[in-house]
ZAFINU-868533 format. One line per 10 residues: number of its first residue (from 1); their letters; for each residue x, y, z of C-alpha. Coordinates in pm, 1 decimal, padded with zeros to 6 digits, always signed. Each point is the difference from the previous one (the first is absolute). Layout:
# residues N
NUM> A> X Y Z ~ ...
//
This chain:
# residues 345
1> MKRLIDKLKE> +10646.6 +18268.8 +01312.1 ~ -00331.3 -00177.6 +00040.7 ~ -00167.4 +00274.2 -00198.3 ~ +00241.8 -00060.5 -00290.4 ~ -00051.8 -00375.1 +00013.7 ~ -00376.4 +00037.6 +00006.4 ~ +00022.4 +00230.6 -00301.7 ~ +00216.3 -00252.1 -00181.9 ~ -00248.3 -00276.2 +00073.3 ~ -00291.7 +00208.7 -00122.7
11> EHTLTNEEFA> +00160.5 +00168.5 -00304.0 ~ +00270.1 -00252.8 -00091.4 ~ +00262.5 +00271.1 -00033.2 ~ +00174.2 +00290.4 +00178.6 ~ +00194.9 +00303.3 -00113.8 ~ +00378.2 -00032.1 -00027.6 ~ +00039.6 +00208.0 +00311.9 ~ -00234.2 -00228.4 +00194.3 ~ +00179.1 -00310.5 -00119.6 ~ +00333.3 +00154.2 +00100.3
21> HLLSHYDDET> -00132.5 +00078.9 +00348.2 ~ -00135.1 -00354.6 +00044.4 ~ +00320.5 -00166.0 -00122.9 ~ +00226.5 +00223.2 +00206.4 ~ -00184.5 +00032.0 +00333.0 ~ -00179.8 -00329.8 +00064.6 ~ +00042.2 -00171.2 +00336.2 ~ -00111.6 -00335.3 +00146.8 ~ -00350.8 +00133.0 +00065.3 ~ -00029.8 +00128.1 -00356.5
31> LAYINLQARE> +00124.0 -00327.5 -00141.3 ~ -00247.1 -00200.1 +00207.8 ~ -00287.5 +00222.6 -00113.6 ~ +00076.5 -00008.8 -00371.4 ~ +00059.4 -00376.6 +00014.5 ~ -00343.5 -00038.7 +00156.8 ~ -00167.4 +00215.2 -00265.4 ~ +00174.0 -00186.2 -00280.6 ~ -00092.9 -00333.5 +00158.7 ~ -00363.2 +00101.8 +00012.4
41> VANAHFGKGV> +00009.1 +00095.9 -00369.0 ~ +00164.2 -00330.7 -00099.1 ~ -00251.2 -00195.2 +00209.7 ~ -00287.7 +00183.8 -00165.9 ~ +00116.6 -00108.7 -00345.7 ~ +00158.8 -00338.7 +00065.9 ~ -00131.3 -00119.6 +00334.8 ~ +00241.4 -00186.7 +00225.8 ~ +00140.8 -00217.7 -00279.1 ~ +00363.9 +00038.2 -00108.9
51> YIRGLIEISN> +00080.0 -00110.6 -00356.7 ~ +00302.8 -00229.5 -00045.2 ~ +00225.9 -00015.2 -00305.2 ~ +00251.8 -00276.3 -00052.5 ~ +00335.8 +00168.7 -00067.8 ~ +00234.2 -00188.7 -00232.7 ~ +00342.8 +00162.4 -00038.9 ~ +00088.7 -00128.2 -00344.8 ~ +00352.4 +00138.8 -00044.4 ~ +00259.1 +00212.2 +00183.3
61> HCRNNCKYCG> +00190.3 +00086.9 -00319.4 ~ -00032.5 +00367.8 -00083.3 ~ +00144.1 +00224.6 -00268.6 ~ -00037.1 +00310.7 +00215.9 ~ +00227.9 +00151.6 +00261.1 ~ -00241.5 +00172.2 +00238.8 ~ +00201.0 +00132.3 +00292.3 ~ -00230.2 -00145.9 +00268.1 ~ -00059.4 -00349.8 -00132.9 ~ +00176.5 -00315.7 +00106.9
71> IRKDNWQADR> -00047.3 -00175.8 -00336.3 ~ +00152.4 +00291.6 -00194.3 ~ +00216.7 -00098.9 -00293.8 ~ +00328.4 +00091.4 +00169.4 ~ -00056.5 -00207.6 +00313.0 ~ +00239.9 -00273.1 -00111.1 ~ -00053.1 -00186.0 +00331.0 ~ -00365.7 -00060.1 -00068.8 ~ -00085.1 -00370.8 -00037.7 ~ -00194.2 +00021.0 -00325.6
81> YRLSKEMILD> -00284.3 -00226.2 -00102.8 ~ -00274.9 -00020.5 -00255.9 ~ -00310.0 -00217.1 +00044.1 ~ -00094.5 -00217.9 -00295.9 ~ -00352.3 -00007.1 -00134.6 ~ -00047.3 -00337.9 +00169.5 ~ +00114.3 +00134.1 +00337.6 ~ -00236.9 +00297.8 -00028.1 ~ -00290.6 -00230.5 -00085.8 ~ +00090.8 -00222.7 +00295.2
91> CCEHGYKLGF> -00023.5 +00307.2 +00224.6 ~ -00343.8 +00081.4 -00144.3 ~ -00117.0 -00359.3 +00051.9 ~ +00118.3 +00006.7 +00363.2 ~ -00167.4 +00335.8 +00056.6 ~ -00323.0 -00101.8 -00162.2 ~ -00025.7 -00302.1 +00227.7 ~ +00051.4 +00231.3 +00297.7 ~ -00288.2 +00220.0 -00119.6 ~ +00175.2 +00280.0 -00187.7
101> RSFVLQGGED> -00200.0 +00140.4 -00289.2 ~ +00240.3 +00281.2 -00086.3 ~ +00367.3 -00038.0 -00099.2 ~ +00263.0 +00276.2 -00020.5 ~ +00302.6 -00068.5 -00222.9 ~ +00273.4 +00235.9 +00118.1 ~ +00358.2 +00034.3 -00115.8 ~ +00283.1 +00220.1 -00111.8 ~ +00017.9 +00124.9 -00354.9 ~ +00163.7 -00325.8 -00108.6
111> PKRSDYDMEE> +00183.9 +00043.7 -00334.3 ~ -00004.6 -00373.1 -00068.3 ~ -00375.8 -00050.8 +00047.5 ~ -00153.6 +00077.7 -00338.4 ~ -00346.1 +00147.1 -00047.1 ~ -00091.6 -00317.7 -00183.7 ~ +00096.0 -00205.3 +00305.6 ~ -00216.5 +00217.3 +00223.0 ~ -00291.8 -00032.1 -00241.2 ~ +00028.8 -00378.1 +00018.1
121> IIAEIRRCYP> +00008.4 +00003.7 +00379.4 ~ -00303.9 +00230.2 +00021.7 ~ -00196.2 -00200.3 -00252.4 ~ +00067.7 -00327.0 +00184.7 ~ -00104.2 +00142.2 +00333.9 ~ -00317.0 +00136.5 -00158.4 ~ -00071.4 -00342.3 -00158.1 ~ +00053.2 -00190.7 +00322.3 ~ -00175.1 +00247.4 +00229.6 ~ -00254.3 +00192.0 -00205.6
131> ECAITLSIGE> -00179.7 +00146.9 +00303.0 ~ +00316.5 +00143.7 +00157.3 ~ +00143.1 +00348.9 -00029.4 ~ +00352.1 +00041.2 -00139.2 ~ +00201.6 +00303.5 +00108.8 ~ +00336.1 +00091.1 -00151.7 ~ +00274.8 +00208.6 +00161.8 ~ +00293.9 -00027.0 -00236.0 ~ +00082.4 +00361.4 -00074.0 ~ +00009.6 +00215.4 -00312.5
141> KPSKAYERYF> -00087.0 -00165.4 -00329.5 ~ -00095.4 +00121.4 -00348.9 ~ -00369.6 +00067.3 -00046.3 ~ -00030.1 -00290.6 -00240.8 ~ +00127.5 -00240.4 +00265.6 ~ -00253.6 +00130.7 +00252.8 ~ -00274.3 -00050.3 -00257.5 ~ +00107.1 -00359.6 -00073.7 ~ +00017.0 -00085.8 +00370.8 ~ -00350.2 +00140.8 +00039.8
151> MKGANRYLLR> -00132.3 -00199.4 -00296.4 ~ +00153.9 -00320.1 +00144.3 ~ -00191.8 +00048.8 +00326.2 ~ +00183.1 +00236.7 +00237.6 ~ -00248.9 +00220.0 +00191.6 ~ +00206.7 +00228.8 +00218.3 ~ +00337.7 +00173.5 -00007.7 ~ +00199.1 +00149.3 +00285.4 ~ +00256.5 +00265.5 -00087.8 ~ +00092.2 +00227.8 +00289.6
161> HETIDRGHYY> +00122.4 +00338.8 -00116.5 ~ +00196.8 +00038.6 +00327.5 ~ +00022.2 +00380.4 -00028.3 ~ -00157.3 +00237.1 -00249.0 ~ +00257.7 +00278.0 +00052.3 ~ +00252.8 -00017.2 -00284.0 ~ +00295.5 +00115.9 +00207.0 ~ -00075.7 -00242.8 +00279.9 ~ -00050.3 -00283.0 -00255.7 ~ +00362.2 +00043.5 -00116.6
171> CLHPYEMSNE> +00118.3 -00005.3 +00361.1 ~ -00141.0 -00356.6 +00015.1 ~ +00063.3 -00127.4 -00353.5 ~ +00279.7 +00009.0 -00262.8 ~ -00030.7 +00258.5 -00274.5 ~ -00080.1 -00257.3 -00269.6 ~ -00336.9 -00044.3 +00171.3 ~ -00277.4 +00254.2 -00036.9 ~ -00297.0 +00089.2 +00216.2 ~ -00170.1 +00138.3 -00309.8
181> RRIKCLHELK> +00023.5 -00347.6 -00156.0 ~ -00135.6 -00160.8 +00316.5 ~ -00300.2 +00234.6 +00007.9 ~ -00060.7 -00066.8 -00371.4 ~ -00003.0 -00374.9 +00077.9 ~ -00259.9 +00053.5 +00270.5 ~ -00228.9 +00191.8 -00234.3 ~ +00044.4 -00271.2 -00266.6 ~ -00101.0 -00269.6 +00251.9 ~ -00313.2 +00194.8 +00082.4
191> RIGYQTGTGI> -00080.6 +00047.6 -00367.1 ~ +00031.2 -00369.3 -00073.1 ~ -00243.0 -00088.4 +00277.5 ~ +00209.5 -00133.0 +00286.4 ~ -00099.3 +00061.4 +00357.2 ~ +00307.6 +00212.4 +00057.3 ~ +00199.8 +00052.9 +00317.0 ~ +00261.7 +00251.6 +00086.9 ~ +00149.4 +00132.5 +00324.5 ~ +00295.8 +00140.6 +00186.8
201> MVGSPLQTVE> +00283.1 -00091.9 +00231.7 ~ -00031.2 +00191.4 +00329.4 ~ +00313.0 +00147.4 +00152.9 ~ +00228.6 -00051.9 -00299.4 ~ +00321.8 +00201.0 +00010.0 ~ -00048.0 +00375.6 -00051.9 ~ -00379.9 -00027.8 -00000.2 ~ -00175.5 +00312.2 +00124.4 ~ -00354.0 +00086.2 +00101.1 ~ -00026.7 +00198.0 -00324.1
211> YLIEDIRFIE> +00089.1 -00308.6 -00202.3 ~ -00258.8 -00205.5 +00190.2 ~ -00267.7 +00257.3 -00081.6 ~ +00095.1 -00018.9 -00368.3 ~ -00045.8 -00380.4 +00022.7 ~ -00335.2 +00041.9 +00168.6 ~ -00112.0 +00232.4 -00279.2 ~ +00121.8 -00235.7 -00272.0 ~ -00184.2 -00295.7 +00151.3 ~ -00307.6 +00220.3 +00045.3
221> SFHPEMIGIG> -00003.6 +00092.0 -00368.8 ~ +00100.3 -00345.6 -00130.9 ~ -00264.7 -00173.6 +00213.2 ~ +00156.9 -00349.9 +00004.6 ~ -00197.8 -00308.0 +00089.4 ~ +00285.6 -00110.4 +00228.2 ~ +00226.1 +00207.4 +00225.3 ~ +00313.6 -00159.3 +00141.4 ~ +00208.8 +00185.5 +00256.2 ~ +00264.8 -00129.8 +00233.3
231> PFIPHQRTPF> +00294.1 +00132.6 +00200.1 ~ +00344.8 +00028.4 -00148.4 ~ +00232.4 -00266.7 +00146.3 ~ +00370.7 +00015.4 -00087.3 ~ +00192.2 -00291.1 -00148.6 ~ +00359.4 -00059.9 +00104.4 ~ +00128.7 -00033.7 -00360.9 ~ -00144.1 +00317.1 -00148.1 ~ +00115.8 +00363.3 -00002.4 ~ -00268.4 +00072.6 +00267.8
241> CDEKPGSVEL> +00130.5 -00266.2 +00241.1 ~ +00062.4 +00253.2 +00279.8 ~ -00325.8 +00190.4 -00033.8 ~ -00267.2 -00019.8 +00267.5 ~ -00318.1 -00200.3 -00069.2 ~ -00327.5 +00176.7 -00055.6 ~ -00245.0 +00060.3 +00283.6 ~ -00267.7 -00255.6 +00072.6 ~ -00219.1 +00277.4 +00142.9 ~ +00031.4 +00220.8 -00305.4
251> TLLLLSIFRL> -00076.2 -00298.0 -00222.2 ~ -00314.5 -00073.8 +00200.2 ~ -00099.9 +00366.9 -00017.2 ~ +00033.2 +00003.2 -00377.8 ~ -00180.1 -00330.3 -00030.3 ~ -00295.1 +00151.8 +00184.2 ~ +00019.1 +00319.4 -00207.6 ~ -00025.6 -00205.3 -00320.2 ~ -00289.7 -00204.8 +00136.5 ~ -00192.2 +00319.7 +00082.9
261> MHPQALIPST> +00078.1 +00142.9 -00344.7 ~ -00072.3 -00322.8 -00188.7 ~ -00266.2 -00192.2 +00197.9 ~ -00031.8 -00288.0 -00248.5 ~ +00364.7 -00051.5 -00084.1 ~ +00175.5 -00329.9 +00061.8 ~ +00274.2 +00088.3 +00247.2 ~ +00241.6 -00270.7 +00129.8 ~ +00158.9 -00017.2 +00338.1 ~ +00344.1 -00060.2 -00142.1
271> TALASLAPDG> +00279.4 -00243.0 +00068.9 ~ +00233.9 +00297.2 +00067.6 ~ -00233.0 +00116.9 +00279.4 ~ +00000.4 -00351.6 +00147.3 ~ +00378.0 -00013.4 -00032.3 ~ +00057.1 +00325.1 +00190.4 ~ -00245.1 -00069.6 +00284.9 ~ -00111.9 -00337.7 +00138.6 ~ -00360.4 +00117.5 +00006.2 ~ +00034.2 +00208.7 -00316.5
281> RVRGILAGAN> -00235.0 -00205.0 -00216.1 ~ -00284.6 +00015.4 +00252.5 ~ +00062.5 +00371.2 +00067.5 ~ -00032.6 +00053.8 -00374.7 ~ -00338.4 -00168.1 -00001.1 ~ -00110.2 +00212.3 +00293.1 ~ +00113.0 +00308.6 -00190.8 ~ -00231.8 -00074.2 -00295.7 ~ +00181.8 -00263.8 -00211.2 ~ -00209.5 -00285.4 -00137.7
291> VVMPNLSPII> +00250.3 -00226.7 -00179.2 ~ +00288.7 -00223.8 +00107.6 ~ +00232.9 -00195.9 -00228.0 ~ +00136.1 -00315.8 +00162.7 ~ +00308.4 -00142.1 -00171.7 ~ -00064.2 -00297.5 -00230.9 ~ +00353.7 -00015.0 -00140.1 ~ +00197.8 -00321.4 +00040.6 ~ +00156.5 -00001.0 +00344.2 ~ +00350.6 -00046.5 -00145.4
301> VRNKYDLYDQ> -00011.4 +00337.3 -00180.1 ~ -00181.6 +00223.7 +00248.5 ~ +00317.8 +00123.8 +00168.8 ~ +00148.8 +00078.0 -00341.2 ~ -00266.7 +00255.4 -00092.4 ~ +00161.1 +00241.8 +00247.2 ~ -00117.6 +00345.6 -00104.8 ~ +00100.2 +00129.0 +00343.7 ~ +00154.6 -00137.1 +00317.4 ~ -00199.2 -00228.2 +00232.1
311> KVAFRAEAAE> -00287.2 -00046.8 -00240.7 ~ -00255.6 -00235.4 +00149.6 ~ -00130.7 -00290.2 -00211.9 ~ -00100.5 -00265.8 +00249.0 ~ -00254.5 -00059.2 +00281.1 ~ -00306.7 +00229.5 -00040.8 ~ +00161.9 +00162.9 -00303.4 ~ +00009.5 -00335.1 -00184.3 ~ -00262.3 -00208.6 -00177.5 ~ +00056.0 -00290.1 +00239.4
321> GLALLEKQLA> -00061.7 +00235.1 +00293.4 ~ -00363.9 +00073.7 -00086.9 ~ -00122.1 -00146.1 +00327.7 ~ +00224.5 +00237.0 +00192.5 ~ -00105.2 +00293.4 -00216.3 ~ -00364.4 -00092.4 +00058.1 ~ +00059.1 -00000.2 +00372.4 ~ +00177.4 +00337.5 -00008.6 ~ -00288.6 +00148.0 -00194.7 ~ -00260.0 -00162.9 +00222.6
331> DVGYHIDYSR> +00165.9 +00151.8 +00307.0 ~ -00089.0 +00346.0 -00134.9 ~ -00340.5 -00098.0 -00136.9 ~ +00083.9 -00077.5 -00361.9 ~ +00008.7 -00309.3 -00221.2 ~ +00150.4 -00114.3 -00330.0 ~ -00215.2 +00057.4 -00308.9 ~ +00092.8 -00270.9 -00250.9 ~ -00179.0 +00158.0 -00298.8 ~ +00184.4 +00165.7 -00294.2
341> GDYND> -00044.4 +00337.2 +00160.3 ~ -00047.0 +00210.2 -00311.5 ~ -00025.4 +00375.7 +00001.2 ~ -00360.1 +00121.5 -00020.5 ~ -00059.3 +00366.0 -00081.1
//
């Protein structure tokens, strides 16, 4: 296994057969070794600083019915909310005072939030905080909307493809959705000039090693600036409520694989990883991640943005927990980097 990992570190790719062997036969020793190699690569490019993004969950309304998601349209028990422009700007002001210089506006595909409203919000954030980065994660939009958001001041866009295999995609999503449309959106975002992020959900129902290899190949060819991966975690009010969560270890393995393949990518240690394991966020950093996204949303709505069960949004995973996050990072030799943290090719 070490030979394969060394080859991956040197050449930034493997054959499909080699990837299959690594994904199917890794053990604790293999995981420790690839995490170490990925950590060395991340340190070489980013040092011991970990970028922070202030996560603002702007709405849990969604027009879609994804089978894994707690804010799906048919979850009639969801306690819905939508942050006003003023509330979003208050979050940015609070985050700016704490030292955040990068904001992530995340939400469901809210049918009542118009593109014009989003443009106004983006423009006002850009006016108030001209030196800060603005990332959007609000799903599939027409190309013209992406272009207008970009012109108003958005810099980055996160749109995880979840799975590139068409058959597997329809195991996770209703038939009115389309993975071809999602991939088209990703290419449009790149064309417009966004720093673009995509990624996968590890351990989703019916996922196979072959599907994971297809995802690795797609990300390899797309070459995103940001790669977001996290374990699948079931939600009690979805069709997948009785499915098992994804593996923390497999998630950490894939995180390291992507770091070795894409040395300069911005890779977060995700909230899902922290939700599934108490030390998940730190383990992600030690596996090659270099970004964390503490929650800046108003405290009264954090539990309402429940994409999956037992989602963490407080303590070290929250904006007001930066001191605790700093301590956790310091314990393993890292520190918070308060800069914008742009992608540099």
